[in-house]
C-alpha positions in Angstrom: 115.4 121.5 89.5 115.7 122.7 93.0 113.4 123.1 95.7 114.9 125.3 98.4 114.0 123.5 101.5 115.9 125.8 103.8 119.1 125.3 104.8 118.3 123.8 108.1 121.8 124.3 109.5 122.7 127.8 110.3 126.0 129.7 109.7 125.2 133.0 111.7 127.6 135.2 113.6 127.6 136.1 117.2 129.5 138.5 119.5 129.7 139.6 123.1 128.2 142.5 124.7 128.8 144.3 128.0 126.9 147.4 128.7 125.2 149.5 131.5 122.1 151.4 131.1 122.4 155.0 132.0 118.8 155.9 131.5 115.7 154.4 130.3 112.8 156.5 129.1 109.5 155.2 127.7 107.1 157.0 125.4 104.0 155.7 124.1 102.7 156.6 120.6 99.3 156.1 119.4 98.4 156.4 115.6 94.8 156.8 114.8 93.2 157.1 111.3 90.1 159.3 111.1 88.4 160.0 107.8 87.9 163.7 106.8 85.9 165.3 104.0 87.0 164.7 100.4 89.9 162.3 99.8 91.9 163.1 102.9 92.8 161.1 105.8 94.0 162.4 109.1 96.6 160.7 111.0 96.9 161.6 114.6 100.1 161.0 116.6 99.6 161.0 120.3 102.1 160.8 123.1 100.4 159.6 126.3 100.8 157.9 129.6 97.1 157.2 130.5 95.2 154.2 129.0 91.6 153.2 128.4 90.3 150.3 126.3 90.6 149.8 122.7 93.8 151.0 120.9 96.9 149.7 119.2 100.2 151.0 120.7 103.8 151.4 119.7 106.2 151.6 122.6 109.7 153.2 122.1 112.2 152.5 124.7 115.6 154.2 124.5 118.6 152.8 126.2 121.7 154.8 126.4 125.1 153.0 127.1 128.7 154.0 127.3 129.3 152.2 123.9 126.3 152.9 121.9 123.0 154.4 121.5 120.4 151.6 121.2 116.6 151.9 120.7 114.2 149.2 121.8 111.2 149.1 119.5 108.1 147.0 120.2 104.6 147.1 118.6 102.0 146.0 121.1 98.2 145.1 120.3 96.4 145.9 123.5 92.9 146.6 124.3 93.8 150.1 125.6 93.1 153.6 124.4 95.0 156.7 125.1 93.7 159.7 126.9 95.2 163.0 128.4 97.4 163.1 125.1 99.2 165.8 123.2 98.5 165.3 119.4 100.0 166.3 116.2 97.9 165.8 113.1 99.2 165.0 109.6 97.1 165.0 106.6 97.8 162.8 103.5 96.1 161.8 100.3 94.0 158.7 100.4 96.0 155.8 98.5 95.7 152.1 98.0 99.3 151.7 99.3 100.6 154.1 101.8 103.7 154.1 104.1 103.3 155.9 107.3 106.4 156.8 109.1 107.0 158.0 112.7 110.3 159.6 113.6 110.9 160.1 117.3 113.9 162.1 118.7 114.5 161.9 122.4 117.4 163.6 124.3 118.2 161.5 127.3 119.8 162.7 130.6 123.1 161.7 129.3 122.6 164.2 126.3 122.8 161.4 123.8 120.3 161.5 121.1 118.5 158.3 119.7 116.7 158.5 116.5 114.2 155.8 115.7 112.2 155.3 112.5 109.2 152.8 112.4 107.1 152.3 109.4 103.7 151.0 110.4 101.0 149.6 108.0 103.0 149.6 104.8 99.8 149.3 102.7 96.2 150.4 103.4 94.0 148.4 101.0 95.1 145.8 98.5 96.3 145.9 94.9 93.9 143.8 93.0 96.8 142.2 91.3 97.8 140.3 94.5 95.0 138.1 95.3 95.3 135.2 97.8 96.7 132.0 96.4 94.9 129.1 98.0 97.5 126.7 96.9 100.1 128.2 99.3 97.9 126.8 102.2 97.8 123.2 101.1 98.9 120.7 103.5 102.7 120.7 104.1 104.7 117.5 103.2 106.2 115.7 106.1 109.7 116.9 105.3 108.8 120.5 105.4 107.2 120.1 108.8 110.3 118.3 110.1 112.5 121.0 108.6 110.5 123.8 110.3 110.7 121.9 113.6 114.5 121.9 113.2 114.8 125.5 112.2 112.8 126.6 115.1 114.4 124.3 117.7 115.4 126.8 120.5 116.5 124.5 123.3 120.1 125.8 123.3 118.8 129.3 123.5 116.6 128.3 126.4 119.7 127.0 128.1 121.2 130.3 127.7 123.6 129.5 124.7 123.2 131.8 121.8 126.0 131.0 119.5 129.6 130.1 118.7 132.2 132.9 118.5 135.5 132.9 116.7 138.7 135.0 118.0 142.1 134.5 116.6 141.0 131.4 114.6 139.7 129.7 118.0 136.0 129.1 118.7 134.1 129.6 121.9 130.5 130.0 123.2 128.5 133.2 123.8 125.3 133.2 126.0 122.0 135.0 125.3 123.0 137.5 127.9 125.8 138.6 125.7 128.4 137.1 128.1 131.1 134.6 127.1 130.3 131.1 128.3 133.1 129.4 126.9 136.4 131.2 126.2 137.5 130.8 122.4 140.2 128.2 122.6 139.3 125.5 120.3 140.2 124.8 116.7 136.7 123.1 116.1 133.6 123.4 118.1 130.2 122.1 117.3 127.0 121.4 119.4 125.6 117.9 119.8 122.7 117.2 117.4 120.2 116.7 120.1 120.9 120.1 121.6 121.2 118.8 125.1 123.8 121.6 126.0 126.8 119.4 125.1 129.5 120.3 122.6 132.3 118.3 120.7 135.7 119.9 120.4 138.9 118.9 118.6 142.2 118.9 120.6 145.2 118.0 118.8 145.2 115.7 115.7 142.1 113.5 115.6 141.5 113.9 119.3 137.9 114.5 120.2 136.3 115.3 123.5 132.8 116.0 124.5 132.3 118.9 126.9 129.6 120.8 128.7 129.3 124.5 127.8 131.5 125.5 130.7 134.3 123.3 129.5 133.7 120.4 131.8 134.8 117.2 130.0 132.2 114.6 129.8 133.8 112.1 127.4 137.3 111.6 125.6 139.0 109.2 123.3 136.9 106.5 121.6 133.9 107.1 123.9 133.7 110.8 122.7 134.3 109.8 119.1 131.5 107.3 119.3 129.1 110.0 120.8 130.2 112.3 118.0 129.5 109.6 115.5 126.1 108.9 116.9 125.3 112.8 116.9 126.5 113.0 113.2 124.4 109.9 112.2 121.2 111.4 113.7 121.8 114.6 111.6 122.5 112.5 108.5 119.3 110.6 109.0 117.3 113.7 109.3 118.9 115.3 106.3 118.2 112.0 104.4 114.6 112.2 105.5 114.4 115.8 104.1 115.4 114.6 100.6 112.4 112.3 100.5 109.1 113.5 99.3 105.9 112.4 100.8 104.1 109.3 99.6 101.2 110.5 97.4 99.2 107.3 97.9 99.0 104.9 100.7 101.6 102.5 99.4 101.9 99.1 100.9 104.8 98.3 103.2 106.8 95.2 102.5 108.9 93.0 104.8 111.7 93.1 102.3 112.2 96.7 102.8 114.0 95.7 106.1 116.2 93.2 104.3 120.0 93.6 104.8 122.7 92.5 102.4 125.2 89.8 103.1 128.0 88.5 101.0 129.2 84.9 100.5 132.1 83.9 98.0 131.8 87.3 96.3 128.2 87.1 95.8 125.4 89.2 97.3 122.3 88.0 99.1 119.8 89.2 101.7 118.7 88.4 105.2 115.7 89.5 107.1 115.9 91.8 110.3 116.6 88.7 112.4 119.5 87.5 110.3 117.8 84.6 108.6 118.8 84.1 105.0 115.8 84.9 102.7 117.5 85.4 99.3 120.7 83.2 98.7 123.9 85.0 97.7 123.8 84.7 93.9 123.9 88.3 92.8 126.4 91.1 92.4 125.8 94.4 94.2 125.4 97.6 92.5 128.1 99.0 94.9 128.3 102.6 93.2 124.5 103.1 93.5 123.9 101.3 96.7 121.8 98.2 96.4 119.0 97.8 99.0 115.4 97.0 98.9 112.8 99.8 98.7 109.1 99.2 98.0 109.8 95.4 97.4 112.4 96.0 94.8 116.1 95.9 94.8 118.5 96.4 91.9 121.2 93.8 91.4 123.5 92.6 88.8 123.0 89.1 87.2 124.8 87.8 84.1 126.1 91.2 83.4 122.7 92.7 83.4 121.0 95.1 85.9 117.6 93.5 87.1 115.1 94.3 89.7 114.2 91.5 92.0 111.3 91.2 94.6 111.4 90.1 98.2 111.4 86.4 97.2 114.4 86.9 94.9 112.4 86.6 91.6 113.5 88.8 88.6 110.8 91.2 87.9 112.3 93.2 85.0 115.5 94.2 83.3 116.6 97.8 84.1 116.7 100.2 81.1 120.2 101.4 82.2 123.1 100.2 84.4 122.6 103.3 86.4 119.5 103.1 88.4 118.4 104.3 91.9 115.9 102.9 94.7 112.4 103.3 94.4 110.7 106.3 96.0 106.9 106.7 95.9 106.4 104.3 93.2 109.1 105.6 90.8 112.8 104.8 90.3 115.3 107.2 88.6 117.5 105.8 85.9 120.2 107.5 83.8 121.3 106.7 80.4 125.0 107.8 81.1 127.0 109.0 83.9 127.8 112.6 84.3 130.7 113.5 86.5 129.2 117.0 86.9 126.2 115.6 88.9 125.0 117.7 91.9 122.8 115.0 93.1 124.6 114.2 96.4 124.9 117.6 97.6 122.7 119.3 100.2 122.6 122.9 100.2 121.9 123.7 103.8 122.8 127.3 104.1 121.9 129.3 107.1 118.3 128.3 107.6 117.5 128.6 104.1 117.0 125.9 101.7 116.7 122.2 101.3 117.9 119.7 98.8 115.8 117.7 96.4 117.2 114.5 94.9 119.5 115.6 92.1 119.5 119.3 92.4 120.9 121.8 94.8 119.0 124.8 96.0 121.2 127.7 96.5 120.6 131.0 98.3 117.0 131.4 97.5 113.9 129.1 97.5 113.9 126.2 95.0 116.0 127.7 92.2 116.3 125.4 89.2 119.7 123.9 88.2 120.4 121.7 85.3 123.0 119.1 86.3 123.5 117.6 83.0 122.0 114.2 83.8 120.1 112.2 81.2 117.5 110.9 83.6 114.1 109.2 83.2 111.7 107.4 85.7 110.2 103.8 85.8 107.4 102.2 87.7 107.6 99.1 89.9 107.0 96.8 86.9 109.7 98.3 84.8 107.5 100.6 82.5 109.1 103.8 81.5 106.9 106.6 82.8 109.1 109.5 81.8 111.6 108.8 79.2 115.3 109.8 79.5 115.3 110.3 75.7 113.7 113.7 76.3 116.1 116.7 75.9 116.2 117.2 79.7 114.2 115.7 82.7 114.6 117.5 86.1 114.8 115.7 89.2 111.4 114.4 90.6 109.4 116.7 92.8 106.6 116.2 95.1 103.9 116.2 92.4 106.0 115.3 89.4 108.9 116.8 87.3 109.5 119.4 84.5 110.5 118.1 81.2 112.2 120.1 78.3 111.8 118.8 74.8 112.2 120.5 71.5 112.7 123.8 73.2 109.4 123.7 75.2 109.2 123.2 78.9 106.2 121.4 80.6 105.3 119.7 83.9 104.5 116.0 84.0 102.8 114.3 87.0 104.0 111.1 88.5 102.0 109.2 85.9 103.8 110.7 83.0 100.9 113.0 82.1 101.4 116.7 81.3 99.6 118.9 83.9 101.4 122.1 82.8 101.4 121.9 79.0 104.8 122.5 77.2 105.3 126.2 76.3 108.1 128.6 75.7 108.9 128.8 79.4 112.0 129.1 81.6 111.9 127.6 85.1 112.1 130.0 88.1 111.8 128.6 91.6 109.6 126.3 93.7 107.9 127.2 97.0 109.2 125.4 100.3 105.9 123.2 100.2 106.7 122.0 96.7 103.2 123.1 95.2 103.9 126.4 93.6 106.4 127.2 90.8 107.4 130.4 89.0 107.9 130.3 85.3 109.1 132.9 82.9 107.3 133.4 79.5 110.4 133.8 77.3 108.2 135.7 74.8 106.9 138.4 77.1 109.9 138.2 79.5 107.4 138.2 82.4 106.9 135.8 85.3 103.8 134.0 86.6 102.9 131.2 89.1 101.5 127.7 88.5 100.2 125.1 90.9 102.1 121.8 90.0 99.4 119.5 91.4 96.5 120.9 89.4 98.4 122.9 86.5 96.3 126.0 87.3 98.1 129.1 86.6 97.7 131.1 89.8 99.2 134.4 88.8 99.4 135.5 85.1 102.6 136.4 83.2 102.7 140.0 84.2 105.7 140.6 86.6 109.5 141.3 86.1 110.4 138.6 88.7 108.8 136.5 91.3 110.7 134.7 94.1 109.5 132.7 97.1 110.9 134.0 100.3 109.1 132.1 103.0 106.5 129.6 103.8 103.8 131.9 102.6 105.6 134.9 101.2 106.8 135.9 97.8 109.0 138.8 96.6 107.7 140.6 93.4 109.1 143.3 91.1 107.3 145.2 88.5 109.0 148.1 86.6 110.5 150.2 89.5 108.6 148.8 92.5 109.3 145.8 94.7 106.5 144.1 96.7 106.7 141.7 99.6 103.4 139.7 99.5 101.7 137.3 101.9 100.4 134.7 99.4 97.8 133.4 101.9 95.8 136.5 101.9 97.2 138.7 99.2 98.3 141.2 101.7 101.3 143.5 100.7 103.6 143.7 103.8 106.3 145.9 102.0 106.2 148.1 99.0 109.4 150.0 98.0 112.0 150.7 95.2 113.0 147.7 93.1 116.6 148.1 94.1 116.0 147.2 97.8 116.6 143.5 98.4 114.9 141.3 100.9 116.0 138.1 102.6 114.0 135.0 103.4 111.5 134.5 106.2 112.4 130.8 106.8 113.9 130.9 110.3 111.9 133.6 112.0 109.0 136.0 111.6 111.7 138.7 110.9 114.1 139.5 107.9 116.3 142.1 106.5 115.8 144.7 104.0 118.8 146.3 102.5 119.3 148.7 99.5 122.3 149.1 97.1 123.9 151.6 99.4 124.0 148.9 102.1 121.5 150.5 104.4 119.8 147.6 106.5 116.3 147.6 108.1 114.3 144.9 109.7 111.0 143.8 108.3 108.4 141.8 110.2 105.8 139.5 108.6 103.1 141.9 109.9 104.6 144.7 107.7 106.4 146.6 110.5 109.8 148.1 109.5 112.2 148.8 112.2 115.3 151.0 111.7 117.6 152.0 114.6 121.2 153.7 114.8 122.5 150.1 115.2 120.7 148.8 111.9 122.1 151.8 110.1 125.7 150.7 111.0 125.1 147.1 109.6 127.1 146.2 106.3 126.1 142.6 106.3 123.8 140.2 108.2 122.7 136.6 108.5 119.1 135.2 108.7 117.0 135.8 111.9 116.8 132.7 114.2 115.0 132.5 117.5 114.8 136.3 117.4 118.5 137.0 116.7 120.7 137.8 113.6 124.4 137.9 113.2 125.4 141.4 112.0 128.7 142.8 110.6 129.6 146.3 111.7 133.0 147.9 110.9 134.4 144.6 109.7 133.5 142.5 113.0 130.6 140.5 113.8 128.0 140.7 116.6 124.3 139.8 117.2 121.3 141.9 117.0 117.8 141.2 118.1 114.4 141.9 116.4 114.1 145.3 118.2 117.3 146.6 116.4 119.4 146.4 119.7 122.8 144.9 119.9 123.0 141.9 122.3 126.4 140.9 121.4 129.0 143.6 120.5 130.6 143.3 116.9 134.1 142.4 118.1 134.4 138.8 116.6 135.9 137.2 113.5 132.8 135.1 113.0 129.7 134.1 114.9 127.3 131.2 114.4 123.8 131.3 116.0 122.9 128.0 117.4 
């Protein structure tokens, strides 16, 4: 089972832009809704330049350059109203879900025409089928908080470094101003984990140097390798932390958890943090599964058996299998046999997308379930079997428990081995980023619903063709021919459109991409604003938004676009990775 905890490391694309502005024209558009008689509403579109208090404005700024027509679109909420305006009134039927589109055509002094389409207020009212899901607002586990901190870390952008660019197989650096900071001249190039504005490059075989963004060498040789190792170790530690779930109770901390292994005459023992021997070397190490103390238990071999010892070296119990792993939050995973197909050591970090959870891999989507073929079970600190490996299949442990499949039925057991979601004819869907909500498919009706894995409560009935989690509080729902993007925290529909339109996740930013089967791309904000510009219309592929930027592919090359639909880096590069 997988919990998509966002691919914390990003592989996005960047490019360079050099452009001069010929003309800048600003128009302000006011949209006001006024009730008329009967079931009609009147939408008034006003172009104005004078402001008084109390309105919502949409500002459209058109930039013409020698290389492209770009349109800068912002939506501002101000305490200003508009007067002295020229108005056009459009009547429409009252509806629970209405899309209002404004199309502005402006001819600039250069005689270039820019067309901008903004959809504002995708729905007016709420479908009663999408009620708020309180469980989506439950306290985040620590690993999620850490993940979002990492994903939104914009220190490099603040230093003026936007991303890595690739030309003729060599990497360089592009700045937030669209200018090349470091010419593409390196086989390999990566930022230091602490995002201090330094980078590591490979020159020749196994030769590493640490440089500033302008190419100035800071370290070389062994000193650079040591710095690279330290940076990589910090990243590894963070990833390791992300694979751990929060403690559900205030578990006691034990001195033995800091013990270190030492070996003497082929035997394994333990020392304390100061190096004093606390457990003599009389055991054999579980080398393949990494012997160490966790929660005052360590698994070792003695007389051909795998046993658990405490911090004093006493044998507590014999393990139910020769393959057993460290305790986490009161439980240890064991496996009846080794499967060479296991995915348990893989972390799916794909462009700010998903996170890995102990035994499963989250692919491009939030928390998709994967069966890895392992025959796993779970034991407590006394060696009691809490969840038996003899079940047909036990998924990796999640925050509140795990799914168990037996006799063709799927249910969810809590960490005490009790069913919280009773077994049924279900198929697992996905888990939200906080590890609280899960989608299940009723195999009888072929419809999806949502359950709370802590309480077992069914939050959404089995009535939708598909449900996917696409952000911290957002879900993507289809029913018949319609696709909805819904804010689970309040039930608000921020997008309603044809089912064939796809939507990417909101994990790295408050903006994402909509794209249809024809390849047409539009930008969607969490407030429901849809932005489409001449540039977005040319996009054939795109990465996730990070720090207000997304890599885009146009005519076979990659560049960078901002959340206003403007190119900030021209599409001239083989590859771009946003930092």
